[in-house]
C-alpha positions, 0 to 999 in steps of 0.5 A: 683092656684099658690103653693107658688111661687116655683116649689120646696119647702123644709121644711129644708130651712129657710123661709126668710123676705123680704121687697118690697118697691113700688112706682106709676110707669113709662112708659117702654119708652118715646114714645106715644105707651109705654104711652099709655099702662102705661095710660091705666093701671093707669087710668083704676084703680077705686081707681085713677078715682072714677066715673061711670066705663061705663062713664069713659070707654068712656072718657078714650078711648078719652084720650088715643088717644090724651094724650099719644103723649103729655105726651111722649114728657114730658117724653123725656125732663127728660128721661136719656139715661146715667141712667140704667133705663132711667126713673128718678122714676125707677132709684131713686127707684132702688137706694133707694132699693140698698142702703137698700140692702147694710144696711141689707145685707143677713138678709133681702131680699129687692126688689122694684116694681111699682103699674103701669108699670114695674117691677110689684108688682105681678112679684116682689112678685113672685120672692121673694117667689121663693127666700124663702120669707115667711114673707113680708113687703110692704112699699109704698113709699107714706108718706101720705095715700091716697086711690088712691095711698096707697090703690091702692098698697094694692089692687095689693098685694091682687090681687096677693094673691087671686091666691096663695094657701100658702100666706106669712105673711103680714105686710103693712105700710099705711103712715109715714107722722109724723114719726120723722126721716122723718120730720128730713130728710126733714128739713135737705134737706131744711136747706142744700139747704139753706146753698147753696142758702140762703133762699127765701121769701116764702117756698112752700110745694106742694103736688099732688092733688086729687079731693075735694070730696075725702076728703069729702068722708073720705080720710085722705090725705089732713089733713096728708099732712098739718100735715106734713107741720106743723111739718117741719115748726115747726122744722124749726122755720118758721113763718106763713107768711114764708111758705104755702101748695099748691096742684099740677096736678089737672085733669078735671073740678071738684074742687081739693084740694086747694089752687092750686100751679100754681095759688098761684105761680102767685098770690105770684109774682103778689103781690110782692113775688120775691123769692120762694123755692118749696118742695114736701113732698109727693114724696119719689123720683123725677119723671116727676111730681116733675122735669118737672111740679114743676121744670119747668112749674111752674117756668115759671108761677112764672117768667112771673107773675113777680117773679125773683128767683124760686128753687125746692128742690129735693126729698129725693131719696137716700140721706143718711138721707132718707135711714137711716129713711127708715131703721129705719122704716123697722126695726120698722115694722119687730119687732117680726120677727126674722132675725136670719136665722141660728136659723130658719134654725136649727129649720126648719131642725129638723122639716123636719127630724121628719116629712120627708113625708112633704118634697115637691119636 
């Protein structure tokens, strides 16, 4: 069992506050072997695929034979050799963490990790505890809660904690789908896009889909997506006929949340809609799904069905208003935790002097 993540500990050292921002994950490289490792980890999560485990084990073996090569080609189309990390999701998440570090300075330790792939959540927690973190805030960058994303992140944190003797104080953000600053950031990105490109006939709010039975089982994701859309539309003053909420990326034969994004775009074009703009409010950072599936694949569906103008409004990424929102969200969740390291250090030093036998080396 791990002690605390550190080989040495001294009571005179001030405990630090840490914030770990997390996202879904990404393969190490745009290659079939890398995709096979990544997909195996991702699709083995019972939070993601809620079916009989024995049956799914046989299905997954087949998927891992054919899917990696196809997925690798998709990643190759978006992989950036110029970016430090290659993967857009990893690069965007890194930039978000860097921007937050600049905002908080030395008062709070900011790090980032991925639920699947690298850097792994357990790896980053270990590194943070090595640096003296005793109070940890975990912020999954999923605005809307879903068991398959947010709860799975908590599972990863809990799994790491099982092996630790001394646990840090823990706080966990489960969603922020109605936070005023988040809604304002979304509206700002849309309005800036309109200023540069004018408005389309229809604004499509498209979210990652999940099986319909998850909704029936009590998952609040669908309702939270609709509420985010409604709040943005109200703030922008949109009429009901000017926007629509859809769901993308269905997988398998069972029913998923509807309406489906691809089918909706085909229908809109066939009914005479000539221009659409799409935004993905469930994604804090651009990734394969937003860049390739929404930015390119669905464009083809719309144009082939008779549409003329198709535009994707980028995710918030490290936009200043997004970073400002994340900073405020973090500060709200750190309330009651002192970030005055000098004061804490003096108290800890006094304690160490009074009880020197408690010093561990």
